[in-house]
Structures are given as structure tokens and as C-alpha cells.
C-alpha positions in Angstrom: 0.0 0.0 0.0 1.2 3.6 -0.6 2.2 5.9 2.2 1.5 9.5 2.9 4.6 10.7 1.0 4.1 8.5 -2.1 3.1 10.4 -5.3 -0.4 10.1 -6.6 -1.2 10.2 -10.3 -4.6 11.3 -11.4 -5.1 11.6 -15.2 -2.0 13.4 -16.4 -1.3 15.1 -13.1 1.0 13.7 -10.4 0.7 15.0 -6.9 4.1 14.8 -5.1 2.5 13.4 -2.0 -0.9 12.6 -0.5 -1.2 15.7 1.7 -3.9 18.2 0.7 -4.5 21.7 2.1 -8.3 21.8 2.6 -10.3 24.8 1.4 -10.4 27.3 4.3 -12.5 30.5 4.1 -10.3 33.5 4.8 -13.0 36.2 4.5 -10.4 38.7 3.3 -11.4 39.8 -0.2 -12.9 43.0 -1.5 -15.3 42.4 -4.5 -14.0 38.8 -4.7 -10.4 39.8 -5.5 -7.5 37.7 -4.1 -4.7 39.8 -2.5 -1.5 39.5 -0.6 -3.2 37.7 2.3 -4.2 34.8 -0.1 -0.7 34.8 -1.6 0.9 34.3 1.8 -1.7 32.0 3.2 -1.6 29.6 0.2 2.0 30.2 -0.7 3.3 29.4 2.8 1.6 25.9 2.6 3.4 25.3 -0.7 6.7 26.2 1.0 5.7 23.8 3.7 5.5 20.9 1.2 1.8 20.1 0.8 1.1 18.1 -2.4 -2.1 19.9 -3.4 -3.2 23.3 -2.1 -6.9 24.2 -2.5 -8.3 27.8 -2.4 -11.1 28.6 -0.1 -14.7 28.2 -1.5 -14.5 30.6 -4.4 -17.8 32.1 -5.5 -19.0 31.6 -9.1 -21.4 34.5 -8.8 -21.5 37.6 -6.6 -24.7 36.5 -4.8 -23.1 33.0 -4.3 -20.7 34.3 -1.7 -21.0 33.2 1.9 -20.0 36.7 3.0 -19.2 39.9 1.2 -15.5 39.2 1.9 -15.4 35.9 0.0 -13.0 35.1 -2.8 -14.6 35.2 -6.2 -14.0 34.0 -9.8 -17.1 35.4 -11.5 -15.1 38.1 -13.4 -12.1 37.9 -15.8 -10.6 40.7 -13.6 -10.1 38.1 -10.8 -7.7 36.1 -12.9 -4.5 38.2 -12.8 -3.8 38.0 -9.0 -4.9 34.4 -8.8 -2.3 33.6 -11.6 0.4 35.1 -9.4 -0.6 32.7 -6.6 -0.6 29.6 -8.8 2.8 30.5 -10.3 4.2 30.7 -6.8 2.6 27.4 -5.6 3.9 25.6 -8.7 7.4 27.1 -8.3 7.6 25.3 -5.0 6.7 21.9 -6.4 3.1 21.8 -5.1 -0.1 21.8 -7.2 -2.7 24.6 -7.1 -6.4 23.7 -7.0 -9.6 25.8 -6.8 -12.8 25.0 -5.1 -15.8 26.4 -7.0 -18.8 27.3 -4.8 -22.2 28.8 -4.6 -23.5 29.5 -1.0 -27.2 29.2 -1.9 -29.5 30.0 1.1 -26.4 30.4 3.4 -25.2 33.4 1.4 -24.9 37.0 2.5 -23.8 36.4 6.1 -21.3 38.2 8.3 -17.8 36.9 8.4 -17.4 35.0 11.7 -15.6 37.8 13.7 -18.1 40.5 12.6 -21.3 38.9 13.9 -24.1 36.4 13.0 -26.9 36.4 10.5 -27.6 38.3 7.3 -25.7 41.4 6.2 -28.0 44.3 5.3 -27.6 46.0 2.0 -26.3 49.2 3.5 -23.4 47.1 4.9 -22.6 45.4 1.6 -25.2 42.6 1.6 -27.7 41.7 -1.1 -31.3 40.6 -1.5 -31.2 37.9 -4.2 -30.3 34.9 -2.1 -31.4 31.7 -3.8 -32.0 28.0 -3.0 -33.8 25.0 -4.4 -36.8 25.9 -2.2 -37.9 29.0 -0.3 -36.8 27.7 3.1 -34.3 29.7 5.2 -31.4 28.0 6.8 -32.1 29.5 10.2 -34.1 32.4 11.6 -31.2 34.9 11.3 -30.7 34.1 7.6 -32.5 35.6 4.6 -35.5 34.0 3.1 -34.2 32.6 -0.2 -36.0 32.6 -3.5 -36.6 29.2 -5.1 -34.6 29.0 -8.4 -36.6 28.6 -11.6 -35.4 26.0 -14.0 -34.0 28.8 -16.2 -32.1 30.2 -13.3 -30.7 26.8 -12.5 -29.2 26.7 -16.0 -27.7 30.1 -15.3 -26.0 28.6 -12.2 -24.6 25.7 -14.3 -23.2 28.2 -16.8 -21.6 30.2 -14.0 -19.8 27.1 -12.7 -18.5 26.4 -16.2 -17.4 29.9 -16.8 -15.6 30.0 -13.5 -13.8 26.8 -14.3 -12.6 28.4 -17.5 -11.2 31.4 -15.6 -9.6 29.0 -13.1 -7.8 27.2 -16.0 -6.6 30.6 -17.3 -5.3 31.5 -13.9 -3.2 28.3 -13.9 -5.1 26.0 -11.5 -4.6 22.3 -12.3 -7.4 20.8 -10.2 -11.0 21.9 -9.8 -13.2 20.9 -6.9 -17.0 21.4 -7.1 -18.3 22.3 -3.6 -21.4 20.2 -3.1 -21.2 20.0 0.7 -21.9 21.8 4.0 -25.4 23.0 3.1 -24.4 25.3 0.3 -26.4 25.5 -3.0 -25.6 22.1 -4.6 -25.7 20.4 -1.2 -29.1 21.9 -0.7 -30.4 20.3 -3.9 -29.1 16.9 -2.7 -30.7 17.0 0.7 -34.5 16.4 1.2 -34.2 18.6 4.2 -33.6 21.7 2.0 -35.0 20.5 -1.3 -38.8 20.4 -1.3 -39.2 20.9 -5.1 -41.8 19.0 -7.1 -40.2 19.4 -10.5 -37.4 17.4 -12.1 -34.9 18.8 -9.6 -36.7 17.6 -6.5 -38.3 14.6 -4.9 -36.5 11.4 -6.0 -32.8 10.7 -5.4 -32.2 11.0 -9.2 -33.9 14.3 -9.4 -32.1 15.7 -6.4 -28.6 14.8 -7.8 -29.5 16.3 -11.2 -28.0 19.7 -10.6 -24.7 18.3 -9.4 -24.5 15.9 -12.4 -25.3 18.8 -14.8 -22.6 20.9 -13.3 -20.1 18.0 -13.4 -21.0 17.2 -17.0 -20.8 20.8 -18.2 -17.4 21.4 -16.5 -16.0 18.0 -17.6 -17.0 19.0 -21.2 -14.8 22.1 -21.1 -12.2 21.3 -18.4 -9.2 19.7 -20.0 -9.3 15.9 -20.2 -5.8 15.7 -18.7 -6.9 17.7 -15.6 -8.5 16.2 -12.5 -12.0 17.1 -11.3 -12.9 16.6 -7.6 -16.3 17.0 -5.8 -16.7 17.7 -2.1 -19.8 16.2 -0.5 -21.4 16.0 2.9 -21.5 12.2 3.2 -24.4 12.5 5.7 -26.6 15.3 7.1 -26.4 13.7 10.5 -30.2 14.1 10.8 -33.0 11.6 10.4 -34.7 12.0 7.1 -31.8 13.8 5.5 -29.0 12.8 3.1 -27.3 9.5 4.1 -24.1 7.7 3.6 -26.0 5.2 1.4 -27.0 8.1 -0.8 -23.4 9.2 -1.0 -22.2 5.8 -2.1 -24.7 5.8 -4.9 -23.9 9.4 -5.8 -20.2 8.6 -6.0 -20.9 5.9 -8.6 -22.7 8.5 -10.7 -19.9 11.0 -10.3 -17.3 8.4 -11.4 -19.3 7.6 -14.5 -19.6 11.4 -15.2 -15.8 11.9 -15.1 -15.2 12.9 -11.5 -11.8 11.6 -10.2 -12.0 12.0 -6.5 -14.7 12.5 -3.8 -13.7 14.7 -0.9 -15.7 13.3 2.0 -17.0 15.8 4.5 -20.4 15.9 6.3 -23.1 18.1 7.8 -24.1 21.7 7.2 -27.6 21.4 5.9 -29.5 22.0 9.1 -28.3 23.9 12.2 -29.4 21.5 14.9 -27.5 18.5 13.6 -25.6 16.6 16.4 -22.2 15.7 15.0 -19.9 13.4 16.9 -16.7 15.4 16.2 -13.5 13.6 17.1 -10.1 12.5 15.6 -10.7 11.2 12.1 -14.5 11.1 12.6 -15.3 11.4 8.9 -12.6 9.0 7.7 -15.1 6.0 7.7 -17.1 7.8 5.0 -14.1 8.1 2.7 -13.3 4.4 3.3 -16.8 3.1 2.5 -17.3 5.3 -0.5 -13.9 4.3 -1.9 -14.6 0.6 -1.4 -18.2 0.5 -2.6 -18.0 3.1 -5.4 -14.5 2.3 -6.7 -13.5 5.9 -6.8 -10.6 7.8 -5.3 -11.5 9.5 -2.0 -10.1 12.1 0.4 -10.5 11.9 4.1 -11.0 15.2 6.0 -11.8 16.3 9.5 -9.7 16.3 12.7 -6.6 14.8 11.0 -3.7 16.1 13.0 -0.9 13.6 13.7 1.5 12.4 11.0 1.0 8.8 12.1 -2.8 9.2 11.8 -2.6 10.6 8.3 -0.1 8.0 7.2 -2.3 5.2 8.7 -5.3 6.4 6.7 -3.3 6.1 3.4 -1.5 2.9 4.3 -4.7 1.1 5.3 -6.6 2.1 2.1 -9.2 4.2 3.9 -8.6 7.1 1.5 -6.2 8.2 -1.2 -5.4 11.6 0.2 -5.4 13.2 3.6 -7.1 16.6 3.5 -6.0 18.8 6.4 -7.3 22.2 7.5 -6.9 23.3 11.2 -3.5 21.6 11.6 -2.2 23.7 8.6 -3.3 26.8 10.4 -1.2 25.8 13.4 1.7 24.7 11.3 2.2 25.7 7.6 5.2 23.4 7.5 3.3 20.3 8.8 4.4 18.1 5.8 8.1 18.8 6.5 7.7 18.0 10.1 5.6 14.9 9.3 8.2 13.6 7.0 10.8 13.8 9.7 8.5 12.1 12.2 7.6 9.3 9.9 11.2 8.8 8.6 10.6 9.9 5.0 13.2 12.0 3.3 11.4 15.3 2.7 13.7 18.1 1.6 13.3 21.5 3.2 13.4 24.6 1.0 17.0 25.6 0.3 16.3 29.1 1.7 15.6 27.5 5.1 18.7 25.3 5.1 21.6 26.9 7.1 25.0 26.9 5.5 27.5 25.0 7.7 30.8 26.6 8.6 34.1 26.0 6.9 32.6 25.1 3.5 31.0 21.9 4.7 27.6 20.8 3.3 24.5 22.6 4.4 22.1 20.9 6.7 18.6 21.5 8.1 18.8 23.2 11.5 18.0 20.7 14.2 15.2 22.9 15.6 13.2 23.0 12.3 
């Protein structure tokens, strides 16, 4: 079996290792533009040796932002600075990926440190929050408008156009965000989707939007380039989306050209009781991988090098997707390599020259 530091080839792309920086919202953009914060946040994880570095959830439309400060890719003007970020990531030997997202009924909220609930228009918010059905996420959120079928097709086109801009900016992996109670996840879950047309009701109808987005992107995204999908493997609520549903969905995704399923959970309803603990979502990745015969990523409370390596070595997932631990330590892969006994080179800029012309070495305290 492979280990955490073995390369992984997907289509024509080879990741240098199985460590992925999970999308993490930074709430630091103005009008969707990336800036120096994003360059340093993502670039430092490339210096730290991660194999694949994903952007935060990047909005495909202005009204698809979680907050007014979200990163965006709805305009060609967004490309230039994003290209600077991908160039740097690739110069460090890592791979740059972008998560494409639409927040649906969870859009137009304050960033976490500014408050809760909907942002008023006078403070940069907007009215046109949309969803599969006119059901608000919670009392402090806006009442969404149910999308018409014509508007659904507009959303599909927005994802495709965003993928084209991501390609122009140099991203080599695309991930469609279909998790955490955002728009596509809302269509999947019977808790949020009460439609009676071809996009609601049956399982096949509820997965229709995601499959249309996948098909449309796969039709324009290069054949050589990987396409991922992040899902909530379960809603953690009776009557909601289940792991059985996820296994079946993954089979459809594989047949539609998706290469890897990123297995998260929850987010569709606020009262869900989630048993958070070390690796609590890893069993989802293992079962989907085994029963759907598709590559998977495990995410959620993966912190220790031995834990991440065990997930890969035992075939529970093909990549370890890490978030919080990368906030604590941007150089986690370099330290993990040392802990696990794998020869992972540190950046030459961080290697101290030894005296008297002897060979340089990594400082013992790194």
C-alpha cells in the first residue's frame, strides 16, 4: 500500500505526496479579489511541502458568496492576481487547486468575527439569495428565492465559466463544492429541497443539478486535468441525506468523469448533532472508496502524522485533506516527513550553511 509521501497520479497530473490543504475560508477579499493575504496563506503551505493546495470556497457569482468578503471567480478581472498565486505554488513543487462554490441559502452572512446572520444591503449585503426551495437555513438568515429551471441553468453556466477562468489562472485541479449546506448540497438533501419538478423529490432528481454541473465542467475542463467533488456524506439528521446516498452518488460521479470525492459531512440544518473527534469522517471516505470504486479524500480532525499515514496505508482514503493543523503549522508536511522517517527536503532558503565550507544541513530545531 502507498504511504503519505508517495506520489499520486490522477489523469495526467501527479501530486508529489498525498497531503492536501483543505479549502479554508479567509473572509479577506474585496469584491472577490485575491490579495497579498491569499498569496501568503496559500504560498506558505506550498513552501511547507503540501502536495495539493486548494483555495477557499471561491464564489462563481457575486450572490453566491457566503459573505461579502469571500474570494470570487465570477469576473475575468479576478484572474490576474490568482495567476500570481498559482505561479508561486507551482514554483515550490506543489499543485494549485480551486474549489468552486455557490453558497445558496447560506449566502450574504457576516464573516465570523463580525457577527451572525444576514448582512444588510447598506453594509454590503444583497437581497437575491437563492435556493432549491424558499426555506431559510435559520431564523437569522435571509428567506431565499426558489430558483426557476431557467435560473438553475444560469447557475450551471456560472460554474462552467468559473472553471474556464480558473484554468486561465493556472489552476490544475477543480473541486466542485457540493457539501456543507451550500447550494448544490441543498439540492441533494431532502431537508432543504422540497421541489416537485425534475430537480426535487426522488434521489435521481435531487442529484440532477450536481451531475449537470459536473458534465458541463468536464466537457470544457481539459481531459488531462482532475476534477474533484466535495460532498457532505451525511446530514447527521434523520430524514436527511445519508451515507448510502453518498455511495450511490459517487458511482454516478465516477461515471460522469469525477476523479475524487472529498468526504466531509453536515451543514444542511443547524441542529445536527455531529460526533466530532479525531478522524470522525474517515469511515465515510473508506466506505465510498470501497463500494463506489472511486478515489476519496479523508477530511476532519486529521492532525498527527501517524494518523494521516495510517489512513493512506490502510486504504481508507487516497489523500489526507487537512485544515486546522495547517493553520497551526504551515510546515506540517516537512515535520511529518521527519516524524515518519521519510526523506522530505526543506526549501533551500531554510537550510543553514554549515561553517568552513562543509555541506549545508537543516537546522535541528526545524
